[in-house]
N, C-alpha and C positions, 0 to 999 in steps of 0.2 A: 563534275559528277558523271557526265557522259563518258569521259575517258575511263573513269573507274568502272562503269558498266561494261565498256568494251573489254577491259582487262579481266573482269569477272567472267564474262562469256568466254574469252580466250582461254583463261585458266581452266574453266570447266571442260573445255574441249581437249586440254592437254592431259586429262586424266587417263586417256588411252595411251599416252606416250610412256615408254619405258626406255631401256638402254638403246633400242633402235626404234624406228618409227612405224614398223609393220605396215598396216593398211593405209596409214596416213600418207605414205609416199606415192600412192597410186591414184588418189582422187584429185580431181581438178575443179569440180563445180558442185556447189550446194545451192538450193533455192529456198529463199524465205520471202514471203509476201509476193510482191510483183517485181522482184529484182533478180536478174540472172547475170552470171559472170562467166565469160568464155574467153578463149584466146590465151589461156595459161597452160603451159605444157605440164605433163605429169611429173617431170624431173628436170633438173639442170645440173651441170657440172662446170665448175669454174676454178681457176687457179688464182690463189691469193698473192698479194704483194707484188704483182707485176703490172698493175694498171688495168686489169680486166674488170669490166663492169657487167653486172647482171642487169639487163634491160628487158623489161616486160611491159607490153602495151595491151592491157586487157580490153575486151569488148564488153562493156557494161550496158545492159538494157534495163531501165527502171521506169516505173509509172510515176515516180516522183520527179519534180523539176530538178534539173542539174544543179541549180544553185543551192538546193537543200541537201545535197549529198556530201558526205565526208568520206575520205579514203585513209585507211590506216594499214600500212604494211608491217607485219610483225614477224620477227625472227625468233624461233624457238629451238633450243637444243635439248639434250636428254635430261638436263637438270631443271628445266622450266617446270614450275608448279611444285617443286620440292622446296625444302627450307635450307637456308645456308647455316653456317656454324653459329650464327647469332640468332637463329630462329625466325629469320625473315623469309617470306615467300619469294622465290626467284621468279620474277615476272618476265614476259617476253620483251625483247629489245625492239623498239620502234625504229625502223630504218627508212620510213618514207611516209609522207602525208599528202601526196599528190596521186592522181589517178594512174599515171604512168610511172613506173619505177626505173630509176637509173642509180644503181648502187655499186660503189667502188668496193670490191670484195677484199676486205682485210680481216680475215678470220683464221683461227686455228684450223688445221685440217680435220675433217669429220663430216658427218651427215647432219644437216639441219632441216627443220621444217619451216616453210614460209607460208604465211597466211595473209590474205587481203580481206579486210573488213570494209564493206560498203554500207554506210548507215544513212538513214533519213533523219536529219536533225530534229524535225518536228515530232514525228511519231516514234522514233527510236528503233524502227524496224531495221534489222541488219542482215545482210547476206555475206556469206563467207566463201572463199575459194582457197584451196590449199595445194601445195606442191612440195617436193623435196629439193634440197640444194646440197650437192656433194662438193666439198671444198678440198682441194689438194694444194700442195706447195711444190716449189721447185728446189727445195733445200737438200734433197737426198743426194744428188751427185752434181756438184757445181763448183765453179771457181768463185771464191769470195775475194772482193777487191777492196782493200783498205785504202781510204783516201782522205785527204785534207780538204775541208770545205773552204769557200771564199772567206768565211769568217774566222778561219783558223781553228776549227773544231774537227771532230773525227766522225766519219760516216763509212758505211759499208754498202757496196753494190754487189750484185750477183750475176753470174753468167753461166748458163747450163751448157752441157756438151753439145746440145743441138742449137745453141745460139739464142735462147730466150733470156731476157734481161730483167732484172729487178733493181730498182734504184732506191737509194737512201732507206735501207731497211730499218736502221735504228729509229729514224723519225716515223716511218710508217707504222712500225709495230710498237715501239716504246715511247713515242711522242716527241723525241728530241735526240739530236746527236750527242755523243759524249763530249764533255768539255775538255779542251786541250788538243794540241796537235797529235796526230797518230804516231805511235811508236812501233807496236808489233801486232801481229795477227797469227794465231796458232790454232790448228785443229785439235780437238779433244775427242777421243774415242772411249766409249764405255765409262763416262764420268758419272759417279754416284752423286745424287743430290736428293733433297726432300721436295717432292712434287707438291707445290702449293695447292694444286687442284684437289688432292686427296690426303695430304700430309703423310704420304708413304715414301720410304726410301727406295729409289729406283735408279736404274742406269740409263744414261742418255748420251748421245753425241752432241758436242757443243763446239762453239767458236769462242776463243779467248781474245779480247781486244784490250790493249793498253794505250794510254796517252801520256804526254809529257807533264801532265798535272797530277800524276800519281793515280789516275783513275784506272780501274780495271773492271771489266764486266765479262761474264760468261753467258752466252746465249745458246739455248738448246736449239738444235737445227730442225726440229720438227715444226716449230712455229716461230723461232727467233725471239722467244720471250726470255728475259733476263732471269737467270737462276742463281748467280753469284755476283757480288761486287766486293769492293774493299771492306765493306762493313761486316760481311759474313763469310768470306772465303777462309779466314783463319778462326781458330778457336776463340782467341781474344781479339780485340780491336787492333787492326794494323796500325803501327806507329805512323804518325802524320807525315814523317819524312821518308817512309819506306816506299820505294818505287818497284812495283811488280813489272816483270819483263816478259816471261814466257813460261810455257809448260810443255811437257812431253811425256810419253809412256816409257816405262822401263820394265825390266823383268820383275818377276815375283809380284805381279799385280799392283804396281805402284803408278800413280800419277804424280809427276814431279813438277813443282813450281819454283822458278828462280826469281828472286827479288834482289834488291840492292843490299840486303843484309844476310842472305844465305839461301840454302836449298831446303825446301820443305816437301813433304809428300802426303798423299792421301791414298786410300785404297781404291783401285779401279775394279769395275765389275768383271768378274770371271767366274768360272765354275768352282774356283778354289777359295773364294772370299765370301764373307757375309756382308749384307747391306750395311752401309754407313751413311753418314751425313754428307760425305764427299768433301769436307773441309780440309784444307791443306795445313793442318796444325802440327804435324810431326816434324820438328827440326832435324835435318840430317847432317848438315855442315854449316858452320858459321864462316861465311866468306862474303866479300862484296861481289855480288853478281853484276851482270849487265845484259843488254840485249844480244851480245855477241857470244854465242855458245853453239856447240854442235853435240849431237848425241849419235851413238853408233849402234843401231839395232842388231847388226850382225854379231855383235859381241856383248849382248845382254844389256845394252843401253848405257854403257859408260861414255865418256866424252871429255870435253875440255871447255873452258870458258875464260873470258877476259874479266878479271876482277878490277872494276872501275875505281874501287876505293884505294887499293894498294898498288894499282897500276902493274898488275902481275898476271901471268898466264897460269891457270890452275887446271889440273887434271882431276877427274872424278871416276871412280870405278862403278860397277853395277850396284853397289850398296850406296852410291852417292857420297862416298867419303872423299873429300877434296884434299889435294896435296899439291905442292909446287910442280909445275910441268918442267921436267928436265930431260936430258939425253938419257939413253939406256945405261950409260956408265955413271949416272947421277951427277953429271956436271951440267954446266950451262946456266947456273943461277944468275950470273951477270947478264945473261941475254933474255931471261924470262921473268925475273923478279925485281920488284921495286924500280920499275922503269918510269920514274917520276915525270920525265919530259915526253913520254909517249902517250898516244891515244890509239884506240882500236878503231879502224875504219870498216872492217868487214870480217865475217866469219862464215865458213861454208863447210860442206862435206862432200867428198867424192868417193865413189865406190866402183872403180873400173876393174872388171875381171875379179871381183870379190876381194880386192885389197882396200881396206878402209883408211882413208886419209882425210884429216881435217885441215882447213886452211884458215889462216889469220893474216890480215894486212894491218901492220902497225906503222904509225907515222911518228918519227922523232921530230918534235916541234922545234928543237934547238938547231939541229943540222939540216932539217928539211928532207932527210932521207926517209924513204918508205921501205919496209921490209916485208917479205913474204915468208911466213912461217908454215912449214908442213909438219903435221902431227900424225904419227902412225898410231893406230888403235888396234888393240887385240883384247881377248878375254881377260888378260892379266893387267890391263890398264893402258894408258896413253903415254907416249914419250915423244920428245922433240926429234923429228927426223932430220930437218934441215932449217937453216935460217939464211936467207940471202937478200942483200939489198937489191931493190928493183932498179934497173939501169936508169940513170938520170934522163936519158933521151927516150925512154919508153913512155907510152901513153899511160901505163899503169902508175907511173911515178907522179902523175898530175891528174889522175882520174877523179871524177865527181861521184862515181858509183861503181859498185862491184857486184859480181855474182860468181858462184862456183858451179861448174858443170857437175851433175850428180852421177850419171851412169854411163855416158857414152864417149867421153874424152877427158883427158887430163888438162882441162882448160880453166884458167881464171879469166872471166869476162870483165871488161871494164868499159866505162863510158868516158870519152874525152872529146870535147868539142862537139857534142851531140852525135857522135858516131860510136859504134861498138867494136871493140877489139878483143881478140881471143889470144891469150898468152899461154904457151905450153909450160906447165909447171914441172921443171926439171933442173938439171945442173946449169943449163944455159937457157935463160928466159928469152923466148922468141915470140914475137907478136905478129898478127895479121889482122887486117880489117875485115869484118864480116859485112856482106851485102844482103840487104833485105828487100825482096821484091814487093812492090806495091806501096812503098814509102816514098813520097815526093821529095825532091831536092830541097824544098822549102820547109820540110818538117825536121824537127830536132828531137832526137831520142833522149829521154830523161830517165828511163828506168829499164832494167833488164833483169830477168830471172829465168832459171831453168826449172820447170815444173814437170814432174813425171809421175806416172802411176805404174808401178812395176809388178803388180800382182793381178792374176786373173782367177784366183781361187774362189772369188765371190761372183765370177761371171762378168766382171767389169772389163771395159775396154782398156787395154794398155795404151799408153801414149808417152812420148818424150818430146815436150814442146820447149822451144826457146821463145820467151814472151818479152816483148818490148812495148813501152808506152811512149808516145809522143805527146807533147804539150802545146796547145795553142791557146794562149791566154788563160782563161779560167776553165778550159775544157781539155779532157784527155782523150786519147784514142789508143786502144790496146789491140795488138795483133799477136796471134799465136801461130808459130811456125813449126812444122815437123822438121826433124833434124836428121842429118847423116854425119856421123863422126863429130857431133857437137856443133855443126854449122847449119844454118837455116836452109831449107829446101823449098823452092817454089813460092807460090803465093800463100798468104796466110790461110789456115784452115778455119780460123775463127777470128772475127773482128767485132769490136764493140767500142762504144764511146759514151762519155758522160761528163757531168760537171765535177770539177775538183781536180786534185793533183794526186796521182797514184803513189802510194807509199809501199804497198805490199800486195802480192797475189798468192793465194793458197787454195789448193784443191781439197775438197771434203767429199767423202763417199760414205753415206750412211748405211750401206750394206757391209761395211768393213767392221772388224772387231779386234780386240786385243790379241786374239789368237792368230789372226792374220799377220799382225805386226811382229811378233816374236821371231827373232833370228832372220828377218827379211828386211831388205832395204826397199821399202815399198813406195815412199813418197818423200818429197823434199820439204823441209821446214825452214830452210835458210835461203836468203837472197845472196 
């Protein structure tokens, strides 16, 4: 009953609350009977999901015995006191019942009101103090780190450009990691969706995560809440055996998703499109996709992919119409189609001096030979430029991981024996070992990627980093190096570590839009 009384009083006080908190954000002390509350600041600012705690130690003076006092910390937002869609009154959230507050801030960004109710259990007299809490997140410009947990599931960490870290975002925000080992991580810009907070169709930036158990989730980067999964990303229920792989922007306001059964699209937010549900329900091409694909923004978003079902290389144009990848003279079917003994180990994209080239590394499981495929891309489509066997004595021929340099060198990176080698992609494949300052001789490199941000139209910092991860048991350590001609320079400019095994690193910038992407090679989506 007393809790209900507290709620009633608190709700009565929220009648002055509207979309913002006006005068409530400046008051810190109210007096009732013989109780005073001091020591609470007029406002607080905290960052969510990075382990920051809101700690408040109020100075309470009361004529009642301490043993008779109860403390209730209430969090209110702009909806508190109104009714939800079921007609129920939205009550304050109780975040503490001790005199001193120690609250792990895990809230969506916004302005909240915080109230402390100090009540005498016998008389019911209650004193209130109130303040405002502004919550922000680090999701606007950050590297997202896809990783495998010790239990074999999927989690995401975050690292900002100034070195702030957020760990296990899926568990922090959504309660649990995604089930299954991580497959892919892709940024989404201007993704339409239906906002569950107001049932309106809106555009948002998001991160797409997939796992090897056919799970897929899209998380809006404003607060990392899930907005799509395999149950609602299509118009109809996704087939149980369909594996989602990745997504990207293309021309004409499309958001494209590749799965194991084909290429689908949705409408992206732009000045030329009307709001939609954002579901990828429009089939564009029926082909077996995979996680190995590249897209070419300089030429309206065409590209190529490895069809894991038919074991073939396929090209797609800006309309996402898929066809066999062949040479310019329409030959080469024997080298790209129905390669039943082949698997794809890597796909990447290089744009040195404005020339768009896709890369594939295919392994012939019968002969043991690995091949480097170079794919030229233009507005008129993609064609096979060259196919060469990787030398048997090269490190690329036995590597455990690959990456392609994006903008500063014609390099295929590979990891062999815990070391990174750069191979020049040309008629004669030549390798050299890369040296990384700050990595001990006892550390083994397990992951490499080239991540760059190649646009300053939104005022963002440009960078071109070579990123490597070392593994020590169940823990990883990531280092970000500036580059010169595709090689690392000096000590790492960013370093972070955490639990798990790194699978992928992607940069997301929430001040970016679809208009920045068109006809620009802005960021890398391939390892």
